[in-house]
C-alpha positions, 0 to 999 in steps of 0.5 A, a space after each residue: 551509654 549515650 546516643 553518641 556512643 552508638 553512632 558509627 563514624 562515617 568512612 571516607 571513600 577510598 581511592 578505589 571507590 572513587 575510581 569505580 564511581 568515576 568509571 561508572 559515571 563515564 560509562 553512563 555518559 557514553 551510553 547516553 551520548 551513543 543513544 542520542 547519536 543513534 536516534 539523531 542518525 535514525 531521524 536523519 535517515 528517515 527524514 532523508 528517505 521520506 523527502 526523497 519519496 515525496 519528491 519522486 512521487 510528485 515527479 511521477 504524478 506529474 509525468 503520468 498526468 503528462 503522458 510520459 509513462 516510462 519516466 513516470 514508472 521509473 519515478 514511482 519505483 524510485 519513490 517506493 524504493 526510498 519509502 521502503 527505507 523508512 520505518 513507515 512503509 507497511 501501512 502508508 496509504 501513499 505507498 498503496 497509491 504509488 503501487 496503484 498508479 504503477 499498475 495503471 501505467 503498466 496496464 496502459 502500455 499493455 504490460 499486464 503482468 507487472 500491472 497485476 503484481 502492483 495492484 496486488 501490492 496495493 491491496 496488501 498495503 490497503 486491503 480496505 480500499 475497494 479501488 485496488 480490487 477493482 483495478 486488479 480484476 480489470 487487469 485480469 479481464 484485459 488479459 482475458 483471464 476470466 477465471 482469475 477475474 471471477 475469483 478476485 471479484 467474488 473475494 472482494 465482494 465479500 468485503 465490498 458488496 455495494 461496489 458497482 464496478 466489482 459486480 460489473 467486472 464479475 459480469 464480464 468474467 461470467 460473460 467470457 465464460 459463457 455463463 450468460 445467466 450469471 452475467 445478467 444477474 451480476 450486471 443487473 446488480 451493477 446497474 442497480 447500484 450505478 445506472 451509468 454502467 448500463 451505457 458502458 455495458 452497451 459498448 463492452 464487447 463481452 456484455 453488449 449481447 446481454 444488455 437487452 436481457 436486463 430486467 
């Protein structure tokens, strides 16, 4: 028997097989087109809201620098609302900055409850930024919430032991609680880290009576 006799003759594809292959190719093309369309729509969605965030953020910063707190608050809120609709919200430092600025604006108009909430959100997004913790403890102190300020300072100092304003705010909290020695100890640490804080303490109602006791 020759090799030619062992070969199996090729069969032409049937009409049914052709139809199945055509349908498979069509399905594949539809899936690819749908995927590409979805990616394009997602890109446009993210790009649009990121652009809106940038525009509102710049407007809010301009308004804040010009003393228009009410309009600045609204602009920052719009900026954050747009940022939440993108995919890059949780770890974006610009959002933490927006929350921090919102907190400052609320504090400046003596609306301390929303100020505290915004500082907390800023810390949640950027826990490694000491400024957020300083701002939060300051907001507590402005409400004479000594215990809250003390606890927040002590938590933050575990991560930022060399941050002078945290030691300063802790001294204020202890002073408000009539814990004079602890206030002196904390103020001493603050002044050792930043000597300018001694001058500030002399003007601070809670601290000026203990400044003279500094070593």
